[in-house]
Residue frames as qw, qx, qy, qz and C-alpha x, y, z in Angstrom:
[[0.021, 0.989, -0.097, -0.114, 16.51, 16.83, 40.92],
 [0.831, 0.183, 0.039, 0.524, 19.93, 17.26, 39.33],
 [0.113, -0.993, -0.022, 0.032, 22.02, 20.14, 40.85],
 [0.245, -0.746, 0.564, 0.255, 25.52, 19.00, 40.27],
 [0.945, 0.311, 0.104, -0.014, 27.22, 17.04, 37.55],
 [0.400, -0.620, 0.514, 0.437, 30.77, 16.35, 36.19],
 [0.751, 0.660, 0.029, -0.019, 32.37, 16.30, 32.76],
 [0.498, -0.640, 0.499, 0.306, 36.03, 15.09, 32.21],
 [0.768, 0.343, 0.473, 0.263, 35.89, 13.65, 28.63],
 [0.303, -0.275, 0.370, 0.834, 38.31, 15.23, 26.18],
 [0.421, 0.571, 0.008, -0.705, 36.68, 17.61, 23.63],
 [0.203, 0.371, -0.791, -0.442, 37.88, 15.29, 20.78],
 [0.012, -0.145, -0.986, 0.084, 35.94, 12.32, 22.21],
 [0.267, 0.488, 0.515, -0.652, 32.95, 14.35, 22.78],
 [0.390, 0.548, -0.263, -0.692, 32.86, 15.63, 19.29],
 [0.196, 0.188, -0.923, -0.273, 33.34, 12.01, 17.95],
 [0.042, 0.210, 0.959, -0.185, 30.68, 10.51, 20.04],
 [0.274, 0.638, 0.458, -0.556, 27.98, 13.13, 19.51],
 [0.510, 0.476, 0.533, 0.479, 28.70, 13.48, 15.75],
 [0.100, -0.822, -0.163, 0.537, 29.63, 17.06, 16.13],
 [0.604, 0.578, 0.287, 0.468, 29.98, 19.11, 12.75],
 [0.166, 0.730, -0.053, 0.661, 30.69, 22.49, 14.28],
 [0.560, -0.381, -0.490, 0.549, 32.44, 23.46, 17.66],
 [0.043, 0.676, 0.126, 0.725, 31.03, 26.81, 18.65],
 [0.661, -0.715, -0.180, -0.143, 31.82, 26.79, 22.34],
 [0.045, 0.673, -0.613, 0.411, 34.45, 27.32, 25.02],
 [0.859, -0.154, -0.474, -0.119, 34.82, 23.80, 26.19],
 [0.194, -0.602, 0.553, -0.543, 35.34, 23.38, 29.92],
 [0.658, -0.197, -0.727, -0.002, 35.54, 20.25, 32.10],
 [0.258, -0.478, 0.440, -0.715, 34.75, 20.13, 35.78],
 [0.360, -0.126, -0.913, 0.144, 34.01, 17.83, 38.62],
 [0.098, -0.452, -0.687, 0.561, 31.47, 19.97, 40.29],
 [0.012, 0.260, 0.391, 0.883, 29.41, 21.81, 37.72],
 [0.000, -0.451, -0.676, 0.583, 26.64, 23.85, 39.35],
 [0.213, 0.817, 0.522, 0.125, 23.51, 25.90, 38.28],
 [0.052, -0.967, 0.033, 0.248, 24.53, 29.35, 37.08],
 [0.434, -0.478, 0.595, 0.478, 27.82, 27.98, 35.53],
 [0.462, 0.531, -0.489, -0.516, 28.56, 27.52, 31.83],
 [0.756, -0.016, 0.648, -0.091, 27.72, 24.13, 30.42],
 [0.111, 0.293, -0.707, -0.634, 28.45, 22.48, 27.03],
 [0.642, 0.327, 0.539, -0.437, 25.49, 21.32, 24.97],
 [0.227, 0.053, 0.798, 0.555, 24.62, 19.77, 21.64],
 [0.471, 0.532, 0.286, -0.643, 22.05, 21.44, 19.40],
 [0.494, 0.257, 0.698, 0.449, 20.87, 20.50, 15.96],
 [0.244, 0.763, 0.068, -0.595, 20.62, 23.41, 13.59],
 [0.667, 0.660, -0.247, -0.241, 21.01, 21.63, 10.27],
 [0.668, 0.316, -0.595, 0.317, 23.98, 19.97, 11.84],
 [0.718, -0.606, -0.301, 0.165, 25.05, 19.08, 15.33],
 [0.192, 0.737, -0.251, 0.598, 26.77, 22.06, 17.06],
 [0.637, -0.305, -0.532, 0.467, 28.53, 22.18, 20.28],
 [0.034, -0.722, -0.054, -0.689, 27.66, 25.32, 22.21],
 [0.276, -0.044, -0.657, 0.700, 27.61, 26.83, 25.54],
 [0.396, -0.697, -0.414, -0.430, 24.61, 27.74, 27.84],
 [0.114, -0.384, 0.592, -0.699, 24.22, 29.18, 31.25],
 [0.328, -0.258, -0.908, 0.032, 22.70, 26.36, 33.37],
 [0.034, 0.491, 0.556, -0.670, 19.27, 27.80, 34.67],
 [0.227, 0.460, 0.624, 0.590, 16.73, 28.56, 31.91],
 [0.058, 0.429, 0.216, -0.875, 15.60, 32.11, 31.47],
 [0.413, 0.619, 0.660, 0.107, 12.29, 32.29, 29.49],
 [0.333, 0.345, 0.323, 0.816, 12.22, 34.82, 26.69],
 [0.244, -0.766, -0.394, -0.446, 9.35, 36.67, 28.50],
 [0.619, -0.500, -0.413, 0.443, 11.31, 37.12, 31.74],
 [0.026, -0.996, -0.043, -0.077, 11.71, 40.64, 33.08],
 [0.019, -0.832, 0.548, -0.086, 15.21, 39.87, 34.36],
 [0.663, 0.288, -0.687, -0.074, 17.54, 36.92, 34.45],
 [0.262, -0.410, 0.683, -0.545, 17.20, 36.07, 38.10],
 [0.875, -0.002, 0.119, -0.470, 14.50, 33.54, 37.48],
 [0.694, 0.446, -0.562, -0.052, 17.11, 31.29, 36.05],
 [0.043, -0.448, 0.743, -0.494, 18.40, 30.54, 39.34],
 [0.599, -0.004, 0.565, -0.567, 15.33, 28.63, 40.16],
 [0.849, 0.366, 0.119, -0.363, 14.84, 26.80, 36.79],
 [0.015, -0.556, 0.811, 0.181, 17.92, 24.57, 36.49],
 [0.182, 0.086, 0.979, 0.029, 15.56, 21.46, 36.38],
 [0.576, 0.103, -0.148, -0.797, 12.17, 20.84, 34.60],
 [0.603, 0.026, 0.745, -0.286, 9.86, 17.90, 35.35],
 [0.003, -0.065, 0.834, 0.548, 9.41, 15.71, 32.26],
 [0.107, 0.473, 0.871, -0.075, 5.88, 14.91, 33.17],
 [0.145, 0.861, 0.401, -0.277, 4.71, 18.62, 32.76],
 [0.300, -0.410, 0.290, 0.811, 7.43, 20.16, 30.56],
 [0.162, 0.303, 0.670, 0.658, 5.10, 20.22, 27.35],
 [0.176, -0.752, -0.591, -0.231, 2.43, 22.18, 29.14],
 [0.414, -0.674, -0.250, 0.558, 4.17, 24.52, 31.53],
 [0.253, 0.963, 0.074, -0.058, 4.32, 28.16, 30.25],
 [0.298, -0.827, 0.427, 0.212, 7.96, 28.46, 31.25],
 [0.443, -0.333, 0.790, 0.260, 9.03, 25.36, 29.14],
 [0.689, 0.434, 0.567, -0.128, 6.40, 24.48, 26.46],
 [0.514, 0.826, -0.130, -0.193, 7.75, 26.67, 23.59],
 [0.084, -0.699, 0.707, 0.074, 11.21, 25.38, 24.26],
 [0.618, 0.014, 0.779, -0.106, 9.83, 21.83, 24.18],
 [0.703, 0.619, 0.338, -0.092, 8.47, 22.33, 20.68],
 [0.551, 0.821, -0.100, 0.109, 11.49, 24.09, 19.13],
 [0.211, 0.771, -0.509, 0.321, 14.53, 24.15, 21.33],
 [0.923, -0.371, 0.092, -0.052, 15.63, 20.90, 22.69],
 [0.190, 0.761, -0.593, 0.180, 19.32, 20.17, 23.59],
 [0.887, -0.215, -0.321, 0.251, 21.67, 17.61, 25.28],
 [0.233, -0.885, 0.352, -0.196, 23.78, 18.89, 28.09],
 [0.745, 0.355, -0.545, 0.147, 26.93, 16.94, 27.88],
 [0.526, -0.665, 0.372, -0.378, 28.11, 14.97, 30.99],
 [0.389, 0.273, -0.873, 0.111, 30.08, 11.94, 32.35],
 [0.435, -0.374, -0.787, 0.228, 27.90, 11.62, 35.54],
 [0.244, -0.657, -0.079, -0.709, 26.02, 13.51, 38.18],
 [0.132, 0.094, -0.749, 0.643, 25.54, 13.79, 41.95],
 [0.542, -0.571, -0.344, -0.511, 22.66, 13.24, 44.31],
 [0.018, 0.368, -0.662, 0.652, 22.46, 13.61, 48.06],
 [0.538, -0.372, -0.756, 0.014, 21.08, 11.08, 50.50],
 [0.255, -0.649, 0.163, -0.698, 19.33, 12.95, 53.34],
 [0.546, -0.156, -0.754, 0.330, 20.30, 11.55, 56.71],
 [0.366, -0.753, -0.517, 0.178, 19.37, 12.82, 60.16],
 [0.284, -0.829, -0.011, 0.482, 21.86, 15.57, 60.49],
 [0.161, -0.520, 0.525, 0.654, 23.78, 15.55, 57.20],
 [0.759, 0.558, 0.000, -0.334, 23.36, 15.06, 53.44],
 [0.600, -0.361, 0.633, 0.330, 25.71, 12.34, 51.97],
 [0.477, 0.647, -0.292, -0.518, 26.71, 12.78, 48.29],
 [0.731, 0.003, 0.647, 0.216, 26.89, 9.96, 45.79],
 [0.292, 0.544, -0.388, -0.684, 27.81, 10.12, 42.18],
 [0.781, 0.285, 0.552, -0.071, 26.27, 8.11, 39.34],
 [0.187, 0.573, -0.568, -0.560, 27.75, 7.27, 35.87],
 [0.874, 0.285, -0.221, -0.326, 27.46, 4.72, 33.17],
 [0.863, -0.256, 0.411, 0.146, 29.14, 1.24, 33.67],
 [0.772, 0.525, 0.176, 0.313, 30.46, 1.84, 30.05],
 [0.478, -0.482, 0.042, 0.733, 32.37, 4.87, 31.08],
 [0.345, 0.362, 0.473, 0.726, 31.08, 6.76, 28.23],
 [0.066, 0.143, 0.165, -0.974, 29.76, 10.25, 28.16],
 [0.078, 0.562, 0.814, 0.125, 26.07, 11.02, 27.65],
 [0.090, -0.302, -0.088, -0.945, 23.62, 13.93, 27.21],
 [0.096, 0.363, 0.716, -0.588, 21.16, 14.99, 29.69],
 [0.142, 0.654, 0.612, 0.422, 17.79, 15.83, 27.92],
 [0.222, -0.427, -0.252, 0.839, 17.50, 19.60, 28.10],
 [0.279, 0.839, 0.440, 0.156, 15.71, 22.64, 26.72],
 [0.435, -0.196, 0.001, 0.879, 17.22, 26.12, 25.83],
 [0.139, 0.919, 0.368, 0.008, 16.10, 29.67, 25.36],
 [0.401, 0.255, 0.028, 0.879, 17.76, 32.98, 24.27],
 [0.201, -0.843, -0.428, 0.257, 16.91, 35.96, 26.61],
 [0.422, 0.434, 0.100, 0.790, 17.52, 39.51, 25.65],
 [0.258, -0.551, -0.440, 0.661, 17.75, 42.40, 28.20],
 [0.243, 0.923, 0.244, -0.169, 16.28, 46.03, 27.38],
 [0.088, -0.843, 0.364, 0.386, 19.92, 46.98, 26.69],
 [0.787, 0.502, -0.317, -0.171, 20.20, 44.12, 24.14],
 [0.150, -0.523, 0.828, -0.133, 22.42, 41.91, 26.28],
 [0.794, 0.100, -0.474, -0.369, 21.89, 38.32, 25.15],
 [0.381, -0.403, 0.797, -0.239, 21.95, 35.24, 27.55],
 [0.694, 0.113, -0.626, -0.337, 21.65, 31.71, 26.12],
 [0.390, -0.356, 0.683, -0.506, 20.41, 29.41, 28.97],
 [0.609, 0.010, -0.735, -0.300, 19.20, 25.77, 29.47],
 [0.665, -0.349, 0.447, -0.486, 17.47, 23.39, 31.95],
 [0.119, 0.193, -0.973, -0.036, 17.91, 19.64, 32.64],
 [0.720, -0.202, -0.271, -0.606, 14.85, 17.47, 32.48],
 [0.133, -0.285, 0.871, -0.378, 14.15, 15.12, 35.31],
 [0.727, -0.104, -0.488, -0.473, 12.05, 12.05, 35.71],
 [0.852, -0.478, 0.107, -0.188, 11.37, 9.33, 38.34],
 [0.173, -0.664, 0.727, -0.019, 14.40, 7.72, 39.78],
 [0.753, 0.170, -0.614, -0.166, 15.41, 4.13, 38.74],
 [0.872, -0.417, -0.254, -0.006, 16.05, 1.33, 41.22],
 [0.674, 0.118, -0.282, 0.672, 19.72, 2.36, 41.71],
 [0.145, 0.377, -0.148, 0.903, 18.91, 5.90, 42.66],
 [0.507, -0.587, -0.396, -0.490, 15.68, 5.58, 44.55],
 [0.697, -0.466, -0.412, 0.358, 17.29, 4.90, 47.97],
 [0.406, -0.083, -0.026, 0.910, 19.18, 8.30, 47.45],
 [0.172, 0.309, 0.054, -0.934, 16.53, 10.39, 45.79],
 [0.544, 0.439, 0.678, -0.228, 13.21, 10.10, 44.14],
 [0.521, 0.824, 0.000, -0.225, 14.11, 12.04, 40.91],
 [0.676, -0.268, 0.441, 0.527, 16.85, 11.68, 38.26],
 [0.183, 0.598, -0.326, -0.709, 18.06, 13.49, 35.22],
 [0.867, 0.442, 0.195, -0.121, 16.76, 12.10, 31.78],
 [0.370, -0.506, 0.666, 0.404, 19.81, 10.39, 30.21],
 [0.804, 0.551, 0.099, -0.200, 19.90, 9.96, 26.43],
 [0.585, -0.260, 0.591, 0.491, 22.36, 7.97, 24.38],
 [0.155, -0.188, 0.581, 0.777, 23.04, 8.27, 20.60],
 [0.023, -0.374, -0.808, -0.454, 19.86, 7.10, 18.88],
 [0.219, -0.770, -0.574, 0.171, 17.36, 8.63, 21.40],
 [0.287, -0.589, -0.015, 0.755, 19.57, 11.69, 21.67],
 [0.169, -0.016, 0.560, 0.811, 19.35, 12.31, 17.98],
 [0.125, -0.588, -0.756, -0.260, 15.58, 12.12, 18.00],
 [0.312, -0.746, -0.440, 0.389, 15.30, 14.47, 20.87],
 [0.252, -0.528, 0.085, 0.807, 17.50, 17.41, 19.51],
 [0.208, 0.219, 0.655, 0.693, 15.97, 17.38, 15.95],
 [0.251, 0.294, 0.284, -0.877, 13.67, 20.40, 15.87],
 [0.432, 0.068, -0.551, -0.711, 11.83, 18.75, 12.96],
 [0.342, -0.245, -0.905, 0.070, 10.41, 16.06, 15.27],
 [0.313, -0.232, 0.146, -0.909, 7.14, 17.56, 16.55],
 [0.689, -0.309, -0.616, -0.226, 5.39, 14.32, 17.72],
 [0.358, -0.662, 0.310, -0.581, 4.73, 15.14, 21.30],
 [0.914, -0.300, 0.161, -0.222, 4.01, 11.70, 22.55],
 [0.899, 0.292, -0.193, 0.264, 7.09, 10.39, 20.76],
 [0.240, 0.622, -0.401, 0.628, 9.27, 13.03, 22.42],
 [0.554, -0.565, 0.303, -0.531, 7.79, 12.41, 25.77],
 [0.995, -0.079, -0.039, -0.056, 8.36, 8.66, 25.49],
 [0.641, 0.436, -0.425, 0.466, 12.08, 9.36, 25.41],
 [0.150, -0.634, 0.340, -0.678, 11.89, 10.99, 28.91],
 [0.895, -0.340, -0.230, -0.175, 12.02, 7.81, 30.98],
 [0.653, -0.637, 0.405, 0.066, 14.34, 6.44, 33.74],
 [0.435, 0.577, -0.685, -0.088, 17.62, 5.24, 32.41],
 [0.898, -0.157, -0.403, -0.083, 18.10, 1.45, 33.13],
 [0.542, -0.768, 0.309, -0.143, 19.58, 0.99, 36.52],
 [0.920, -0.132, 0.280, 0.240, 21.61, -2.05, 35.43],
 [0.651, 0.563, 0.085, 0.502, 23.64, 0.13, 33.02],
 [0.019, -0.849, 0.189, -0.493, 24.70, 2.55, 35.70],
 [0.672, -0.201, -0.540, 0.465, 26.97, 2.45, 38.87],
 [0.307, -0.898, -0.079, -0.306, 27.01, 4.52, 42.04],
 [0.640, 0.088, -0.421, 0.637, 29.94, 5.62, 44.22],
 [0.389, -0.846, -0.291, 0.219, 29.98, 7.50, 47.58],
 [0.392, 0.656, -0.076, 0.640, 31.72, 10.84, 47.45],
 [0.393, -0.088, -0.475, 0.783, 33.58, 12.78, 50.28],
 [0.124, -0.740, -0.614, 0.247, 31.42, 14.93, 52.30],
 [0.280, -0.491, 0.047, 0.824, 33.35, 17.97, 51.20],
 [0.167, 0.332, 0.669, 0.644, 31.49, 18.20, 48.01],
 [0.168, 0.165, 0.200, -0.951, 29.33, 21.55, 47.86]]
């Protein structure tokens, strides 16, 4: 599961790293970004665009947006088949921009938070899906979900799942809507190498 993450990198560095040709977002950093909040994402629509989504996917067929509060993650193993995600998997893949994420270790009476980032210090993208939902009164909400996979050796003692992390080359393949090879796309959704990540304990005050 991935229920909190952080993003501190400057917009100019994000734009350079992800080869952004159009900035169409209100860029915000944060140390404790949570479901329901605005996130920054990369989509490819003829060019790489930086956009905003609400974190928590609302399928186009949903009667109301409340379902999004439960759909902030999607399991990579079933994302191509589940009705809530399969259409987005085919056509609407994105990267949610981040510097790292949090997981909580369950102890007897408390949950201890840890955060995970890349040893390189570089930003990365969570593999994601997005949808546009429209209410009966024509109010539009663009939303997204973060894909998860089995945890790697670093994260396993803390949690059995981790978000799918993609760097440049694999990220470009993922967000290109022209790529329709299901098996190739699914092959990208693997645990990120543990040796390229670091872990640090966080204060218990993290929500």
